[in-house]
VMD Tcl script that builds the backbone (N, CA, C; Angstrom):
set m [mol new atoms 420]
animate dup $m
set s [atomselect $m all]
$s set {name element resname resid chain x y z} {
  {N N MET 1 A 59.121 11.350 -13.670}
  {CA C MET 1 A 59.720 10.788 -12.478}
  {C C MET 1 A 58.646 10.010 -11.721}
  {N N ILE 2 A 59.059 8.886 -11.131}
  {CA C ILE 2 A 58.144 8.072 -10.336}
  {C C ILE 2 A 58.570 8.096 -8.874}
  {N N TYR 3 A 57.622 7.815 -8.010}
  {CA C TYR 3 A 57.884 7.761 -6.577}
  {C C TYR 3 A 57.987 6.299 -6.164}
  {N N LEU 4 A 59.044 5.970 -5.430}
  {CA C LEU 4 A 59.223 4.604 -4.943}
  {C C LEU 4 A 58.872 4.547 -3.462}
  {N N ASP 5 A 57.911 3.710 -3.143}
  {CA C ASP 5 A 57.513 3.471 -1.762}
  {C C ASP 5 A 58.596 2.642 -1.078}
  {N N SER 6 A 58.652 2.685 0.221}
  {CA C SER 6 A 59.659 1.919 0.967}
  {C C SER 6 A 59.550 0.420 0.696}
  {N N THR 7 A 58.369 -0.052 0.309}
  {CA C THR 7 A 58.214 -1.486 0.025}
  {C C THR 7 A 59.073 -1.931 -1.157}
  {N N VAL 8 A 59.397 -1.022 -2.052}
  {CA C VAL 8 A 60.264 -1.367 -3.180}
  {C C VAL 8 A 61.640 -1.779 -2.646}
  {N N PHE 9 A 62.211 -0.960 -1.780}
  {CA C PHE 9 A 63.546 -1.217 -1.254}
  {C C PHE 9 A 63.559 -2.427 -0.320}
  {N N LEU 10 A 62.529 -2.555 0.490}
  {CA C LEU 10 A 62.467 -3.684 1.430}
  {C C LEU 10 A 62.297 -5.010 0.696}
  {N N ASN 11 A 61.436 -5.042 -0.305}
  {CA C ASN 11 A 61.262 -6.270 -1.079}
  {C C ASN 11 A 62.515 -6.600 -1.882}
  {N N ALA 12 A 63.171 -5.584 -2.412}
  {CA C ALA 12 A 64.404 -5.819 -3.173}
  {C C ALA 12 A 65.458 -6.478 -2.289}
  {N N ALA 13 A 65.509 -6.089 -1.034}
  {CA C ALA 13 A 66.535 -6.595 -0.128}
  {C C ALA 13 A 66.160 -7.916 0.538}
  {N N MET 14 A 64.871 -8.145 0.781}
  {CA C MET 14 A 64.496 -9.271 1.638}
  {C C MET 14 A 63.598 -10.327 1.010}
  {N N ASN 15 A 62.994 -10.039 -0.106}
  {CA C ASN 15 A 62.041 -10.980 -0.687}
  {C C ASN 15 A 62.723 -11.770 -1.805}
  {N N THR 16 A 62.771 -13.076 -1.658}
  {CA C THR 16 A 63.443 -13.920 -2.661}
  {C C THR 16 A 62.492 -14.391 -3.757}
  {N N GLY 17 A 61.235 -14.035 -3.663}
  {CA C GLY 17 A 60.246 -14.470 -4.652}
  {C C GLY 17 A 60.091 -13.499 -5.806}
  {N N GLU 18 A 58.977 -13.661 -6.512}
  {CA C GLU 18 A 58.695 -12.848 -7.698}
  {C C GLU 18 A 58.616 -11.360 -7.374}
  {N N ILE 19 A 57.994 -11.021 -6.266}
  {CA C ILE 19 A 57.876 -9.610 -5.888}
  {C C ILE 19 A 59.261 -9.022 -5.620}
  {N N GLY 20 A 60.119 -9.771 -4.945}
  {CA C GLY 20 A 61.486 -9.314 -4.706}
  {C C GLY 20 A 62.246 -9.118 -6.007}
  {N N GLY 21 A 62.051 -10.039 -6.950}
  {CA C GLY 21 A 62.691 -9.907 -8.261}
  {C C GLY 21 A 62.233 -8.666 -8.994}
  {N N GLY 22 A 60.921 -8.399 -8.940}
  {CA C GLY 22 A 60.386 -7.191 -9.566}
  {C C GLY 22 A 60.949 -5.932 -8.929}
  {N N ALA 23 A 61.057 -5.956 -7.605}
  {CA C ALA 23 A 61.609 -4.804 -6.889}
  {C C ALA 23 A 63.074 -4.589 -7.267}
  {N N ARG 24 A 63.834 -5.682 -7.377}
  {CA C ARG 24 A 65.242 -5.547 -7.762}
  {C C ARG 24 A 65.384 -5.001 -9.179}
  {N N GLU 25 A 64.481 -5.376 -10.079}
  {CA C GLU 25 A 64.498 -4.832 -11.446}
  {C C GLU 25 A 64.280 -3.320 -11.419}
  {N N ILE 26 A 63.314 -2.881 -10.625}
  {CA C ILE 26 A 63.022 -1.444 -10.534}
  {C C ILE 26 A 64.227 -0.692 -9.972}
  {N N VAL 27 A 64.807 -1.216 -8.901}
  {CA C VAL 27 A 65.990 -0.572 -8.298}
  {C C VAL 27 A 67.131 -0.508 -9.310}
  {N N ALA 28 A 67.344 -1.581 -10.045}
  {CA C ALA 28 A 68.417 -1.605 -11.056}
  {C C ALA 28 A 68.165 -0.570 -12.145}
  {N N GLU 29 A 66.920 -0.403 -12.576}
  {CA C GLU 29 A 66.579 0.590 -13.598}
  {C C GLU 29 A 66.905 1.998 -13.121}
  {N N VAL 30 A 66.652 2.260 -11.835}
  {CA C VAL 30 A 66.972 3.575 -11.274}
  {C C VAL 30 A 68.483 3.744 -11.180}
  {N N GLN 31 A 69.165 2.744 -10.642}
  {CA C GLN 31 A 70.622 2.828 -10.493}
  {C C GLN 31 A 71.316 3.023 -11.837}
  {N N ASP 32 A 70.784 2.394 -12.880}
  {CA C ASP 32 A 71.372 2.504 -14.213}
  {C C ASP 32 A 70.967 3.787 -14.934}
  {N N GLY 33 A 70.099 4.579 -14.330}
  {CA C GLY 33 A 69.657 5.822 -14.939}
  {C C GLY 33 A 68.573 5.648 -15.989}
  {N N LYS 34 A 67.997 4.455 -16.102}
  {CA C LYS 34 A 66.925 4.206 -17.080}
  {C C LYS 34 A 65.585 4.752 -16.605}
  {N N THR 35 A 65.416 4.871 -15.292}
  {CA C THR 35 A 64.179 5.367 -14.694}
  {C C THR 35 A 64.538 6.454 -13.694}
  {N N ARG 36 A 63.841 7.589 -13.796}
  {CA C ARG 36 A 64.022 8.672 -12.831}
  {C C ARG 36 A 63.083 8.426 -11.662}
  {N N ALA 37 A 63.620 8.434 -10.438}
  {CA C ALA 37 A 62.802 8.099 -9.278}
  {C C ALA 37 A 63.160 8.923 -8.057}
  {N N ALA 38 A 62.183 9.020 -7.157}
  {CA C ALA 38 A 62.357 9.719 -5.890}
  {C C ALA 38 A 61.649 8.929 -4.799}
  {N N THR 39 A 62.007 9.238 -3.579}
  {CA C THR 39 A 61.328 8.714 -2.398}
  {C C THR 39 A 61.445 9.776 -1.324}
  {N N SER 40 A 60.728 9.613 -0.219}
  {CA C SER 40 A 60.807 10.616 0.836}
  {C C SER 40 A 61.845 10.238 1.879}
  {N N ALA 41 A 62.229 11.212 2.664}
  {CA C ALA 41 A 63.163 10.967 3.765}
  {C C ALA 41 A 62.589 9.940 4.730}
  {N N LEU 42 A 61.288 9.835 4.798}
  {CA C LEU 42 A 60.624 8.855 5.656}
  {C C LEU 42 A 61.011 7.428 5.283}
  {N N THR 43 A 61.333 7.190 4.032}
  {CA C THR 43 A 61.724 5.850 3.573}
  {C C THR 43 A 62.968 5.369 4.305}
  {N N TYR 44 A 63.896 6.276 4.589}
  {CA C TYR 44 A 65.097 5.889 5.338}
  {C C TYR 44 A 64.695 5.260 6.673}
  {N N ASP 45 A 63.800 5.903 7.382}
  {CA C ASP 45 A 63.340 5.395 8.680}
  {C C ASP 45 A 62.709 4.012 8.531}
  {N N GLU 46 A 61.852 3.857 7.550}
  {CA C GLU 46 A 61.163 2.583 7.367}
  {C C GLU 46 A 62.122 1.457 6.986}
  {N N VAL 47 A 63.034 1.734 6.072}
  {CA C VAL 47 A 64.010 0.726 5.651}
  {C C VAL 47 A 64.896 0.334 6.832}
  {N N PHE 48 A 65.370 1.320 7.577}
  {CA C PHE 48 A 66.220 1.045 8.734}
  {C C PHE 48 A 65.468 0.211 9.770}
  {N N TRP 49 A 64.265 0.631 10.115}
  {CA C TRP 49 A 63.482 -0.024 11.163}
  {C C TRP 49 A 63.164 -1.482 10.811}
  {N N VAL 50 A 62.665 -1.724 9.616}
  {CA C VAL 50 A 62.290 -3.085 9.224}
  {C C VAL 50 A 63.523 -3.971 9.106}
  {N N THR 51 A 64.600 -3.441 8.541}
  {CA C THR 51 A 65.821 -4.227 8.425}
  {C C THR 51 A 66.372 -4.577 9.811}
  {N N LYS 52 A 66.349 -3.631 10.721}
  {CA C LYS 52 A 66.811 -3.882 12.097}
  {C C LYS 52 A 65.974 -4.984 12.744}
  {N N LYS 53 A 64.685 -4.909 12.557}
  {CA C LYS 53 A 63.771 -5.891 13.156}
  {C C LYS 53 A 64.061 -7.313 12.663}
  {N N HIS 54 A 64.370 -7.453 11.374}
  {CA C HIS 54 A 64.536 -8.779 10.774}
  {C C HIS 54 A 65.983 -9.251 10.675}
  {N N ARG 55 A 66.929 -8.292 10.604}
  {CA C ARG 55 A 68.321 -8.695 10.358}
  {C C ARG 55 A 69.335 -8.094 11.317}
  {N N GLY 56 A 68.904 -7.218 12.221}
  {CA C GLY 56 A 69.802 -6.650 13.211}
  {C C GLY 56 A 70.279 -5.247 12.869}
  {N N PHE 57 A 70.908 -4.631 13.876}
  {CA C PHE 57 A 71.306 -3.228 13.780}
  {C C PHE 57 A 72.363 -2.985 12.711}
  {N N GLU 58 A 73.371 -3.836 12.636}
  {CA C GLU 58 A 74.437 -3.637 11.644}
  {C C GLU 58 A 73.886 -3.716 10.220}
  {N N ALA 59 A 73.001 -4.667 9.979}
  {CA C ALA 59 A 72.382 -4.778 8.655}
  {C C ALA 59 A 71.527 -3.550 8.356}
  {N N ALA 60 A 70.871 -3.009 9.382}
  {CA C ALA 60 A 70.058 -1.803 9.194}
  {C C ALA 60 A 70.932 -0.610 8.825}
  {N N LEU 61 A 72.088 -0.507 9.469}
  {CA C LEU 61 A 73.025 0.566 9.104}
  {C C LEU 61 A 73.448 0.452 7.642}
  {N N GLU 62 A 73.743 -0.757 7.210}
  {CA C GLU 62 A 74.142 -0.984 5.813}
  {C C GLU 62 A 73.000 -0.651 4.858}
  {N N ALA 63 A 71.785 -1.065 5.208}
  {CA C ALA 63 A 70.630 -0.797 4.341}
  {C C ALA 63 A 70.365 0.703 4.240}
  {N N GLY 64 A 70.468 1.399 5.363}
  {CA C GLY 64 A 70.271 2.847 5.349}
  {C C GLY 64 A 71.308 3.554 4.499}
  {N N LYS 65 A 72.553 3.135 4.642}
  {CA C LYS 65 A 73.627 3.729 3.843}
  {C C LYS 65 A 73.426 3.451 2.358}
  {N N ALA 66 A 73.030 2.231 2.022}
  {CA C ALA 66 A 72.790 1.879 0.616}
  {C C ALA 66 A 71.688 2.753 0.018}
  {N N LEU 67 A 70.647 3.010 0.784}
  {CA C LEU 67 A 69.568 3.872 0.307}
  {C C LEU 67 A 70.095 5.283 0.060}
  {N N LEU 68 A 70.841 5.813 1.017}
  {CA C LEU 68 A 71.363 7.174 0.883}
  {C C LEU 68 A 72.342 7.324 -0.276}
  {N N GLU 69 A 73.059 6.256 -0.586}
  {CA C GLU 69 A 74.063 6.303 -1.658}
  {C C GLU 69 A 73.543 5.822 -3.006}
  {N N MET 70 A 72.283 5.455 -3.083}
  {CA C MET 70 A 71.756 4.888 -4.329}
  {C C MET 70 A 71.838 5.908 -5.468}
  {N N PRO 71 A 72.530 5.538 -6.546}
  {CA C PRO 71 A 72.647 6.449 -7.688}
  {C C PRO 71 A 71.279 6.767 -8.291}
  {N N ASN 72 A 71.124 8.012 -8.676}
  {CA C ASN 72 A 69.954 8.480 -9.424}
  {C C ASN 72 A 68.653 8.488 -8.631}
  {N N LEU 73 A 68.713 8.317 -7.318}
  {CA C LEU 73 A 67.509 8.384 -6.482}
  {C C LEU 73 A 67.484 9.729 -5.765}
  {N N VAL 74 A 66.392 10.451 -5.936}
  {CA C VAL 74 A 66.206 11.732 -5.259}
  {C C VAL 74 A 65.480 11.447 -3.942}
  {N N ILE 75 A 66.041 11.932 -2.841}
  {CA C ILE 75 A 65.384 11.780 -1.540}
  {C C ILE 75 A 64.747 13.118 -1.182}
  {N N LEU 76 A 63.423 13.095 -1.093}
  {CA C LEU 76 A 62.640 14.307 -0.891}
  {C C LEU 76 A 62.489 14.631 0.591}
  {N N PRO 77 A 62.578 15.911 0.955}
  {CA C PRO 77 A 62.400 16.292 2.361}
  {C C PRO 77 A 60.927 16.219 2.777}
  {N N VAL 78 A 60.734 16.048 4.065}
  {CA C VAL 78 A 59.397 16.093 4.653}
  {C C VAL 78 A 59.372 17.307 5.573}
  {N N ASP 79 A 58.580 18.302 5.197}
  {CA C ASP 79 A 58.499 19.523 5.987}
  {C C ASP 79 A 57.052 19.754 6.426}
  {N N ALA 80 A 56.806 20.883 7.048}
  {CA C ALA 80 A 55.464 21.175 7.563}
  {C C ALA 80 A 54.420 21.189 6.446}
  {N N GLY 81 A 54.780 21.692 5.272}
  {CA C GLY 81 A 53.830 21.701 4.151}
  {C C GLY 81 A 53.424 20.301 3.745}
  {N N ILE 82 A 54.393 19.376 3.700}
  {CA C ILE 82 A 54.089 17.974 3.378}
  {C C ILE 82 A 53.187 17.390 4.452}
  {N N LEU 83 A 53.493 17.695 5.718}
  {CA C LEU 83 A 52.684 17.145 6.811}
  {C C LEU 83 A 51.257 17.661 6.789}
  {N N TRP 84 A 51.069 18.926 6.455}
  {CA C TRP 84 A 49.698 19.456 6.339}
  {C C TRP 84 A 48.953 18.796 5.180}
  {N N ARG 85 A 49.661 18.605 4.086}
  {CA C ARG 85 A 49.035 17.914 2.948}
  {C C ARG 85 A 48.693 16.480 3.348}
  {N N ALA 86 A 49.592 15.821 4.056}
  {CA C ALA 86 A 49.348 14.453 4.535}
  {C C ALA 86 A 48.133 14.418 5.460}
  {N N HIS 87 A 48.019 15.423 6.309}
  {CA C HIS 87 A 46.866 15.492 7.215}
  {C C HIS 87 A 45.557 15.559 6.415}
  {N N GLY 88 A 45.556 16.382 5.377}
  {CA C GLY 88 A 44.370 16.483 4.523}
  {C C GLY 88 A 44.057 15.169 3.815}
  {N N LEU 89 A 45.094 14.488 3.336}
  {CA C LEU 89 A 44.892 13.189 2.678}
  {C C LEU 89 A 44.374 12.146 3.657}
  {N N SER 90 A 44.873 12.181 4.898}
  {CA C SER 90 A 44.375 11.245 5.918}
  {C C SER 90 A 42.896 11.495 6.195}
  {N N THR 91 A 42.520 12.764 6.210}
  {CA C THR 91 A 41.123 13.120 6.445}
  {C C THR 91 A 40.234 12.638 5.303}
  {N N THR 92 A 40.684 12.857 4.088}
  {CA C THR 92 A 39.888 12.498 2.907}
  {C C THR 92 A 39.827 10.998 2.676}
  {N N TYR 93 A 40.963 10.308 2.819}
  {CA C TYR 93 A 41.045 8.901 2.430}
  {C C TYR 93 A 41.251 7.930 3.600}
  {N N THR 94 A 41.206 8.425 4.825}
  {CA C THR 94 A 41.420 7.596 6.014}
  {C C THR 94 A 42.729 6.808 5.906}
  {N N LEU 95 A 43.810 7.525 5.626}
  {CA C LEU 95 A 45.133 6.912 5.492}
  {C C LEU 95 A 45.890 6.972 6.806}
  {N N ARG 96 A 46.764 5.995 7.010}
  {CA C ARG 96 A 47.690 6.036 8.139}
  {C C ARG 96 A 48.701 7.149 7.873}
  {N N PRO 97 A 49.268 7.736 8.944}
  {CA C PRO 97 A 50.171 8.880 8.752}
  {C C PRO 97 A 51.328 8.614 7.796}
  {N N ARG 98 A 52.009 7.486 7.928}
  {CA C ARG 98 A 53.150 7.215 7.038}
  {C C ARG 98 A 52.704 7.140 5.584}
  {N N ASP 99 A 51.605 6.475 5.338}
  {CA C ASP 99 A 51.095 6.361 3.971}
  {C C ASP 99 A 50.726 7.732 3.422}
  {N N ALA 100 A 50.087 8.548 4.245}
  {CA C ALA 100 A 49.696 9.891 3.816}
  {C C ALA 100 A 50.918 10.754 3.513}
  {N N ILE 101 A 51.980 10.609 4.304}
  {CA C ILE 101 A 53.208 11.375 4.057}
  {C C ILE 101 A 53.815 10.973 2.717}
  {N N HIS 102 A 53.853 9.681 2.439}
  {CA C HIS 102 A 54.385 9.236 1.146}
  {C C HIS 102 A 53.555 9.799 -0.018}
  {N N ILE 103 A 52.250 9.739 0.085}
  {CA C ILE 103 A 51.379 10.270 -0.980}
  {C C ILE 103 A 51.574 11.784 -1.102}
  {N N ALA 104 A 51.648 12.474 0.024}
  {CA C ALA 104 A 51.842 13.929 -0.005}
  {C C ALA 104 A 53.153 14.300 -0.692}
  {N N CYS 105 A 54.212 13.552 -0.422}
  {CA C CYS 105 A 55.500 13.803 -1.096}
  {C C CYS 105 A 55.373 13.583 -2.598}
  {N N THR 106 A 54.667 12.534 -2.971}
  {CA C THR 106 A 54.454 12.245 -4.382}
  {C C THR 106 A 53.779 13.430 -5.064}
  {N N MET 107 A 52.659 13.858 -4.495}
  {CA C MET 107 A 51.865 14.927 -5.097}
  {C C MET 107 A 52.579 16.277 -5.070}
  {N N ALA 108 A 53.207 16.607 -3.943}
  {CA C ALA 108 A 53.846 17.919 -3.791}
  {C C ALA 108 A 55.005 18.105 -4.756}
  {N N ASN 109 A 55.553 17.006 -5.238}
  {CA C ASN 109 A 56.690 17.080 -6.152}
  {C C ASN 109 A 56.304 16.779 -7.594}
  {N N GLY 110 A 55.010 16.898 -7.880}
  {CA C GLY 110 A 54.526 16.820 -9.246}
  {C C GLY 110 A 54.524 15.440 -9.866}
  {N N MET 111 A 54.634 14.406 -9.051}
  {CA C MET 111 A 54.616 13.040 -9.585}
  {C C MET 111 A 53.199 12.487 -9.537}
  {N N ARG 112 A 52.863 11.710 -10.528}
  {CA C ARG 112 A 51.525 11.118 -10.601}
  {C C ARG 112 A 51.567 9.606 -10.450}
  {N N THR 113 A 52.766 9.015 -10.455}
  {CA C THR 113 A 52.906 7.560 -10.404}
  {C C THR 113 A 53.790 7.170 -9.234}
  {N N ARG 114 A 53.332 6.183 -8.500}
  {CA C ARG 114 A 54.119 5.641 -7.400}
  {C C ARG 114 A 54.173 4.133 -7.536}
  {N N ILE 115 A 55.304 3.564 -7.170}
  {CA C ILE 115 A 55.469 2.115 -7.229}
  {C C ILE 115 A 55.307 1.579 -5.814}
  {N N SER 116 A 54.341 0.688 -5.641}
  {CA C SER 116 A 54.070 0.078 -4.339}
  {C C SER 116 A 53.150 -1.112 -4.563}
  {N N ASP 117 A 53.305 -2.138 -3.742}
  {CA C ASP 117 A 52.359 -3.243 -3.782}
  {C C ASP 117 A 51.251 -3.088 -2.745}
  {N N ASP 118 A 51.210 -1.962 -2.067}
  {CA C ASP 118 A 50.156 -1.696 -1.092}
  {C C ASP 118 A 48.904 -1.206 -1.817}
  {N N THR 119 A 47.915 -2.084 -1.950}
  {CA C THR 119 A 46.714 -1.768 -2.732}
  {C C THR 119 A 45.826 -0.709 -2.084}
  {N N HIS 120 A 46.006 -0.447 -0.790}
  {CA C HIS 120 A 45.173 0.584 -0.169}
  {C C HIS 120 A 45.461 1.976 -0.740}
  {N N PHE 121 A 46.587 2.133 -1.448}
  {CA C PHE 121 A 46.867 3.402 -2.113}
  {C C PHE 121 A 45.951 3.618 -3.321}
  {N N ASP 122 A 45.313 2.573 -3.809}
  {CA C ASP 122 A 44.460 2.691 -4.988}
  {C C ASP 122 A 43.278 3.621 -4.765}
  {N N ARG 123 A 42.866 3.795 -3.546}
  {CA C ARG 123 A 41.715 4.675 -3.289}
  {C C ARG 123 A 42.065 6.154 -3.417}
  {N N VAL 124 A 43.349 6.487 -3.469}
  {CA C VAL 124 A 43.776 7.876 -3.646}
  {C C VAL 124 A 43.760 8.169 -5.144}
  {N N LYS 125 A 42.793 8.915 -5.576}
  {CA C LYS 125 A 42.546 9.120 -7.010}
  {C C LYS 125 A 43.567 10.022 -7.687}
  {N N GLU 126 A 44.251 10.860 -6.921}
  {CA C GLU 126 A 45.189 11.816 -7.509}
  {C C GLU 126 A 46.496 11.186 -7.972}
  {N N VAL 127 A 46.778 9.960 -7.509}
  {CA C VAL 127 A 48.044 9.304 -7.810}
  {C C VAL 127 A 47.771 7.885 -8.308}
  {N N GLU 128 A 48.474 7.495 -9.365}
  {CA C GLU 128 A 48.352 6.147 -9.918}
  {C C GLU 128 A 49.356 5.228 -9.223}
  {N N ARG 129 A 48.894 4.078 -8.762}
  {CA C ARG 129 A 49.791 3.102 -8.155}
  {C C ARG 129 A 50.106 2.008 -9.156}
  {N N ARG 130 A 51.381 1.675 -9.246}
  {CA C ARG 130 A 51.813 0.515 -10.026}
  {C C ARG 130 A 52.492 -0.455 -9.074}
  {N N GLY 131 A 52.293 -1.732 -9.315}
  {CA C GLY 131 A 52.873 -2.754 -8.455}
  {C C GLY 131 A 54.305 -3.087 -8.850}
  {N N LEU 132 A 54.802 -4.156 -8.264}
  {CA C LEU 132 A 56.196 -4.541 -8.469}
  {C C LEU 132 A 56.395 -5.572 -9.569}
  {N N VAL 133 A 55.349 -6.294 -9.952}
  {CA C VAL 133 A 55.508 -7.365 -10.947}
  {C C VAL 133 A 54.342 -7.413 -11.925}
  {N N GLY 134 A 54.601 -8.067 -13.051}
  {CA C GLY 134 A 53.572 -8.414 -14.037}
  {C C GLY 134 A 52.653 -7.279 -14.427}
  {N N LYS 135 A 51.386 -7.618 -14.543}
  {CA C LYS 135 A 50.374 -6.635 -14.954}
  {C C LYS 135 A 50.261 -5.471 -13.988}
  {N N SER 136 A 50.569 -5.717 -12.720}
  {CA C SER 136 A 50.454 -4.625 -11.738}
  {C C SER 136 A 51.509 -3.543 -11.955}
  {N N ARG 137 A 52.551 -3.839 -12.759}
  {CA C ARG 137 A 53.557 -2.815 -13.073}
  {C C ARG 137 A 53.106 -1.916 -14.205}
  {N N GLU 138 A 52.112 -2.351 -14.945}
  {CA C GLU 138 A 51.599 -1.554 -16.048}
  {C C GLU 138 A 50.663 -0.485 -15.513}
  {N N PRO 139 A 50.473 0.611 -16.235}
  {CA C PRO 139 A 49.550 1.646 -15.792}
  {C C PRO 139 A 48.162 1.078 -15.571}
  {N N HIS 140 A 47.501 1.519 -14.500}
  {CA C HIS 140 A 46.134 1.082 -14.195}
  {C C HIS 140 A 45.117 1.883 -14.980}
}
mol reanalyze $m
mol bondsrecalc $m
mol representation Tube
mol addrep $m
């Protein structure tokens, strides 16, 4: 199983370029059951917030609902254990809280691979980051 960062969903919905195309391919693979994937409950907040900022409240409601209804996507809870793990990751790798929560969810659920175009995740040695397109989608 792989972990999908919120950037996968946001790029799939809003980016008309190559990165958006790569994100849409990944989402389609999950929806079709070809790829097993998860994300954290925090992703709902990020998708809603960014969509609201760029496209308005009604579009944000639709984007949030689409995320919640996405076939074959596991939405992982964020609890105190995840937050403590995130705190430790922030201390070790100087991560922002949201980024640390995503990494903590990845690790706590036994996943070693996350899909994101955010290269600052590369410094976290416990998890492999793959990008959305081309060579960056291949294992590092």
